[in-house]
C-alpha positions in Angstrom: 0.0 0.0 0.0 1.5 3.4 -1.0 2.1 6.2 1.4 -0.6 8.3 -0.2 -3.2 5.7 0.5 -2.0 5.4 4.0 -2.3 9.1 4.5 -5.9 9.1 3.1 -6.8 6.3 5.4 -5.4 8.2 8.4 -7.4 11.4 7.5 -10.6 9.5 7.0 -10.0 7.8 10.3 -9.6 11.2 12.1 -12.9 12.4 10.5 -15.1 9.4 11.2 -15.0 5.8 11.5 -18.2 5.4 9.4 -17.6 4.0 5.9 -18.2 6.5 3.0 -18.3 9.6 5.4 -17.0 12.9 4.0 -13.6 14.1 5.2 -13.1 17.7 6.1 -11.2 18.3 2.8 -14.1 16.7 0.9 -16.6 18.9 2.7 -14.7 22.1 2.0 -14.3 21.2 -1.7 -18.0 20.4 -2.1 -19.0 23.6 -0.2 -16.7 25.6 -2.5 -18.3 24.2 -5.6 -21.8 24.8 -4.2 -21.0 28.5 -3.4 -19.4 29.0 -6.8 -22.4 27.4 -8.5 -24.8 29.6 -6.5 -22.8 32.7 -7.3 -22.9 31.9 -11.0 -26.7 31.3 -10.8 -27.1 34.7 -9.1 -24.7 36.5 -11.5 -26.2 35.2 -14.7 -29.6 36.8 -14.3 -27.8 40.0 -13.2 -25.8 39.9 -16.4 -28.9 39.4 -18.5 -30.6 42.3 -16.7 -27.5 44.4 -17.3 -27.7 43.6 -21.0 -31.4 44.4 -21.1 -30.8 47.7 -19.3 -28.4 48.9 -22.0 -30.0 51.6 -24.2 -30.7 50.8 -27.8 -29.1 53.4 -30.0 -30.7 54.9 -33.1 -28.8 57.2 -35.5 -30.1 60.3 -37.1 -28.2 62.0 -39.9 -30.1 65.2 -40.8 -29.1 68.7 -41.8 -28.2 71.2 -39.1 -27.0 73.9 -41.5 -27.4 75.1 -45.1 -30.3 75.1 -47.4 -32.0 72.1 -45.8 -31.7 73.3 -42.2 -35.4 74.0 -41.6 -36.5 70.7 -43.3 -34.0 68.8 -41.3 -35.2 70.3 -38.0 -38.8 69.4 -38.8 -37.8 65.8 -39.7 -35.9 65.6 -36.4 -38.9 66.9 -34.5 -41.1 64.2 -36.0 -38.5 61.5 -35.1 -38.4 62.7 -31.5 -42.2 62.8 -31.2 -42.5 59.3 -32.5 -40.0 58.1 -29.9 -41.9 60.1 -27.2 -45.1 58.4 -28.4 -43.4 55.0 -27.7 -42.2 56.1 -24.3 -38.6 56.3 -25.7 -38.3 52.6 -25.6 -38.8 49.5 -27.7 -39.0 45.9 -26.5 -38.5 47.1 -23.0 -35.2 48.9 -23.7 -34.6 52.6 -23.6 -33.9 54.2 -26.9 -31.1 56.8 -27.3 -31.1 59.0 -30.4 -27.8 60.2 -31.7 -28.0 63.1 -34.2 -25.2 64.1 -36.6 -25.1 66.7 -39.4 -25.2 66.1 -43.1 -23.6 69.3 -44.7 -22.8 67.3 -47.9 -22.8 63.8 -49.2 -19.3 63.0 -48.1 -19.8 64.2 -44.6 -23.2 62.4 -44.3 -21.5 59.2 -45.3 -18.7 59.7 -42.8 -21.1 60.5 -40.0 -23.2 57.5 -40.7 -20.1 55.4 -40.6 -19.2 56.9 -37.3 -22.7 56.0 -36.0 -22.1 52.4 -37.0 -18.5 52.0 -35.9 -18.3 54.1 -32.8 -21.8 54.6 -31.5 -23.0 51.0 -32.4 -26.4 52.1 -33.5 -28.9 49.4 -34.6 -30.4 51.5 -37.4 -30.2 55.0 -39.0 -32.8 57.5 -40.2 -31.5 60.3 -42.3 -31.2 62.3 -45.5 -33.0 65.6 -46.2 -32.0 65.3 -49.8 -31.2 62.7 -52.5 -27.5 63.3 -52.6 -26.8 62.6 -49.0 -29.3 59.7 -48.9 -27.6 57.9 -51.8 -24.3 58.4 -50.0 -25.6 56.9 -46.8 -27.3 54.0 -48.6 -23.8 52.8 -49.6 -22.8 52.7 -45.9 -25.9 50.8 -45.0 -25.1 48.2 -47.6 -21.5 47.7 -46.5 -22.2 47.9 -42.8 -25.4 45.8 -43.0 -27.3 48.3 -40.9 -30.9 49.2 -41.7 -31.2 52.7 -43.0 -34.5 54.6 -43.7 -34.4 57.7 -45.9 -37.5 59.8 -45.1 -37.1 62.6 -47.6 -35.1 61.5 -50.7 -37.0 61.5 -54.0 -34.4 60.4 -56.6 -35.4 57.2 -58.2 -32.0 55.5 -57.9 -32.3 55.1 -54.1 -34.9 52.2 -54.5 -34.1 51.7 -58.2 -30.8 51.0 -59.7 -28.9 51.7 -56.4 -31.3 49.7 -54.2 -29.8 47.4 -51.6 -31.1 45.0 -48.9 -30.6 47.4 -46.0 -32.0 50.7 -47.5 -35.6 51.8 -47.2 -37.3 54.9 -48.5 -40.5 56.6 -47.1 -41.1 59.5 -49.6 -42.4 58.6 -53.0 -39.7 58.7 -55.7 -39.8 61.4 -58.4 -41.4 59.3 -61.2 -44.4 58.6 -58.9 -44.9 62.2 -57.9 -44.6 63.4 -61.5 -47.2 60.9 -62.6 -49.5 62.1 -60.0 -49.0 65.8 -60.8 -48.9 65.7 -64.6 -52.7 65.5 -65.3 -53.3 68.8 -63.4 -50.6 70.5 -65.4 -51.6 69.1 -68.8 -55.1 70.6 -68.2 -53.3 74.0 -68.1 -51.5 73.4 -71.4 -48.8 71.4 -73.1 -46.0 74.0 -73.4 -43.8 73.7 -70.4 -40.6 75.4 -69.2 -38.2 73.6 -66.9 -36.1 75.2 -64.1 -34.3 72.7 -62.0 -31.4 72.5 -59.6 -28.2 70.9 -60.7 -28.3 67.7 -58.5 -30.0 64.3 -58.5 -33.4 65.5 -57.5 -33.7 68.4 -59.9 -32.3 66.3 -62.8 -34.8 63.5 -62.1 -37.8 65.9 -62.1 -36.8 67.2 -65.5 -36.3 63.7 -66.9 -39.6 62.3 -65.5 -41.8 65.3 -66.4 -40.3 65.7 -69.9 -41.1 62.1 -70.6 -44.7 62.6 -69.5 -44.9 65.8 -71.5 -43.6 64.0 -74.6 -46.1 61.2 -74.2 -48.9 63.8 -74.1 -47.7 65.4 -77.3 -46.4 68.5 -75.6 -43.3 70.6 -76.1 -40.6 72.3 -74.0 -40.1 76.1 -74.3 -36.9 75.9 -72.4 -34.9 73.9 -69.8 -32.6 75.8 -67.4 -30.3 74.3 -64.7 -29.3 76.3 -61.7 -26.6 75.7 -59.1 -27.7 74.9 -55.5 -28.2 77.9 -53.2 -28.9 80.3 -56.1 -29.8 83.7 -54.7 -30.8 85.5 -58.0 -33.3 83.9 -60.3 -34.1 87.2 -62.2 -32.4 86.1 -65.5 -34.3 82.8 -65.5 -37.6 84.6 -64.7 -37.0 87.0 -67.6 -36.5 84.1 -69.9 -39.8 82.5 -68.7 -41.6 85.8 -69.4 -40.2 85.9 -72.9 -41.0 82.3 -73.8 -44.5 82.4 -72.3 -45.0 78.7 -71.5 -48.3 77.3 -70.2 -46.6 76.0 -67.1 -43.2 76.4 -65.3 -42.1 73.1 -63.9 -39.7 73.5 -61.0 -37.2 71.1 -59.5 -35.7 73.3 -56.8 -34.9 72.3 -53.2 -36.4 74.0 -50.1 -34.6 77.3 -49.7 -34.1 77.7 -53.5 -37.8 77.2 -54.2 -38.7 79.9 -51.6 -36.2 82.3 -53.1 -37.6 81.7 -56.6 -41.2 82.2 -55.5 -40.4 85.5 -53.8 -38.6 86.8 -56.8 -41.3 85.5 -59.2 -43.9 87.5 -57.3 -41.6 90.6 -57.1 -41.2 90.6 -60.8 -45.0 90.5 -61.3 -45.2 86.9 -62.5 -47.5 85.5 -59.8 -50.9 84.7 -61.3 -49.7 85.0 -64.9 -48.0 81.7 -65.7 -48.6 78.9 -63.2 -45.7 77.2 -61.5 -45.6 73.6 -60.3 -43.3 71.2 -58.5 -43.9 67.5 -58.0 -42.8 67.7 -54.4 -43.0 70.6 -51.9 -42.6 71.0 -48.2 -44.8 73.3 -46.1 -41.7 75.1 -44.9 -40.9 76.1 -48.5 -44.1 78.1 -48.5 -44.0 79.3 -44.9 -40.6 80.9 -45.6 -42.4 83.4 -47.9 -45.4 85.7 -47.5 -48.9 84.5 -48.5 -48.9 87.1 -51.3 -45.9 85.4 -53.0 -47.1 81.8 -52.6 -48.5 80.2 -55.8 -48.5 77.0 -57.7 -49.5 73.3 -57.9 -47.5 70.8 -55.7 -47.3 67.2 -54.7 -47.1 66.3 -51.0 -47.0 63.0 -49.1 -49.2 64.4 -46.3 -51.0 67.5 -45.1 -52.2 68.3 -41.6 -55.6 69.5 -42.6 -56.5 66.8 -45.1 -59.5 64.6 -44.3 -59.3 61.0 -43.2 -56.4 61.1 -40.7 -55.9 58.2 -38.4 -56.3 58.5 -34.6 -52.5 58.3 -34.2 -52.1 61.2 -36.8 -54.7 63.3 -35.0 -52.8 62.8 -31.7 -49.5 63.6 -33.5 -51.0 66.9 -34.9 -52.3 67.9 -31.5 -49.0 67.1 -29.6 -46.8 68.7 -32.3 -48.9 71.9 -32.4 -48.8 72.1 -28.6 -45.1 71.7 -28.5 -44.0 73.8 -31.4 -46.8 76.4 -31.7 -47.7 75.4 -35.3 -49.1 72.4 -37.0 -46.7 69.7 -38.3 -45.3 70.2 -41.8 -45.1 67.2 -44.1 -41.4 66.8 -43.2 -42.3 66.4 -39.6 -44.8 63.7 -40.6 -42.1 62.0 -42.7 -39.8 61.8 -39.7 -42.6 60.6 -37.4 -44.0 58.0 -39.8 -40.5 56.7 -40.7 -39.7 56.3 -37.0 -42.9 54.5 -36.2 -42.2 52.1 -39.0 -38.6 51.5 -37.7 -39.8 50.9 -34.1 -42.4 48.5 -35.3 -39.8 46.7 -37.4 -37.5 46.3 -34.3 -40.4 45.2 -32.2 -41.5 42.5 -34.6 -38.0 41.4 -35.3 -37.5 40.6 -31.6 -33.8 41.2 -32.3 -31.3 44.1 -32.8 -29.6 42.2 -35.6 -29.4 44.4 -38.8 -30.5 41.5 -41.0 -33.5 40.7 -38.7 -34.7 44.3 -38.5 -34.4 44.7 -42.3 -36.3 41.5 -42.8 -39.0 42.6 -40.4 -39.4 46.0 -42.1 -40.3 44.2 -45.3 -43.5 42.9 -43.5 -44.5 45.9 -41.4 -47.9 47.4 -42.2 -48.7 50.9 -41.0 -52.1 52.4 -40.5 -52.4 55.1 -43.1 -56.2 55.6 -43.3 -58.1 53.8 -46.1 -55.0 52.0 -47.5 -52.2 50.6 -45.2 -48.7 51.8 -46.0 -45.8 49.3 -46.3 -42.2 49.0 -47.5 -42.4 46.9 -50.7 -40.2 43.8 -50.2 -38.5 43.7 -53.5 -37.3 47.4 -53.7 -38.0 48.7 -50.1 -40.0 51.6 -51.4 -42.9 52.7 -49.1 -46.1 52.2 -51.1 -49.0 54.6 -50.2 -51.3 57.1 -52.0 -50.0 60.6 -53.1 -51.8 63.9 -52.9 -51.7 67.0 -55.2 -52.4 70.5 -53.9 -52.9 74.0 -55.1 -52.1 77.2 -53.2 -55.3 78.8 -52.2 -56.3 81.9 -54.1 -56.9 83.7 -50.8 -54.8 82.5 -47.9 -56.7 83.3 -44.6 -55.1 80.8 -42.3 -51.6 81.5 -40.9 -50.5 77.9 -41.7 -52.9 76.2 -44.0 -52.2 77.5 -47.5 -53.2 74.6 -49.6 -56.3 73.1 -51.1 -56.3 69.4 -52.0 -56.8 68.9 -55.8 -56.5 65.1 -56.0 -55.5 61.9 -54.3 -53.7 59.4 -56.6 -54.8 56.7 -57.3 -58.5 56.8 -56.6 -58.7 53.0 -56.6 -56.9 51.5 -53.6 -56.1 48.4 -55.6 -53.9 50.5 -58.0 -51.6 51.9 -55.3 -48.8 49.4 -56.0 -49.1 50.0 -59.7 -48.5 53.7 -59.2 -45.0 52.9 -57.9 -44.0 51.0 -61.0 -43.2 47.4 -61.9 -39.8 45.7 -61.4 -38.8 46.5 -64.9 -39.8 50.1 -64.6 -38.1 50.6 -61.3 -34.9 48.8 -62.2 -34.2 47.4 -58.7 -32.3 44.1 -58.7 -32.0 43.4 -55.0 -29.0 41.2 -54.1 -29.4 38.6 -51.4 -29.2 40.1 -47.9 -25.8 39.3 -46.4 -25.6 38.8 -42.6 
């Protein structure tokens, strides 16, 4: 018998003479294991709770300066109110919003990358214009982070440049042009184009000129202006000389306001009608009622009939907080955020792939016809409205009369947004 066995026998003898009894060493070892196991059992729920208590971060890349500042502020206000409506939480986790600027496409792209790499956001909302939105979409595709563009209109975003992680709320330019064209053709078939030199303006000219050609009309002129143009007098003089039936505009917020002011100052208001497929309330509110004029497309208007209970509550809370009714840009931020929160909720996950997949199935109450992101191109599908500036503006904020809602038949809503062949989106498989 070895010395070790003899020692064990001696220790067992000192502990107890009963066969199979635990020695002091055995007892201490077992007790240590029990305590360690108990501590692990207690620590595990605490760790899970700690994870659950961590805030869920959402990114916002919206203009804080430049020509889109006012629109950006309104979009951000809508985003914040949607979060407030949800108690600033989703799936039991607090939601933190991180807002960066988008002074230009390159900076917007860099700031979105920062949100992904440094802030670890689960999704991003952003883009007051098509240029910055297209730049951010490329980050969404590379980083595999869901991105919702509330306000971009260029067709490429959900067309030739579509990707599995990018979604768009605003209708693209071809859709808004198809909705507006009938009202303009009723005025005449000689159109003059004045558009800004970037994706949105170029797309308006391309889409509207195609519709004009199909209707047998002609262009009296087509002028392109740089962004942030401060003097439109030479263009207005040209319009006066060519005497078109309609002036088709493709100008962003601040530029459109400047043009309308100068158009009125040069005595053109009420002589030749102007029109733009998409306008924001802030573009009109930036000028006096005496200068406002034209036909415009809009995704939503606070005084339109048929609002849902949630929209009525949104209008009430926004007006109380900001002292004026919500512009369409505020609604775009609010509606986009509601969709994103619902997508996260239904996904039951913060995985980018899971959220993106969930967004493809979300249905949002939008009155008579539900709104949804179409699965094969991620374009939000919903009806579109056309408005005309009132002949006599009597309300401080409500300057528009609804002309039409397109399409009339709810079954034709998807058709309004075009077929796969027309849209040109070939969505690659979603990479995880």
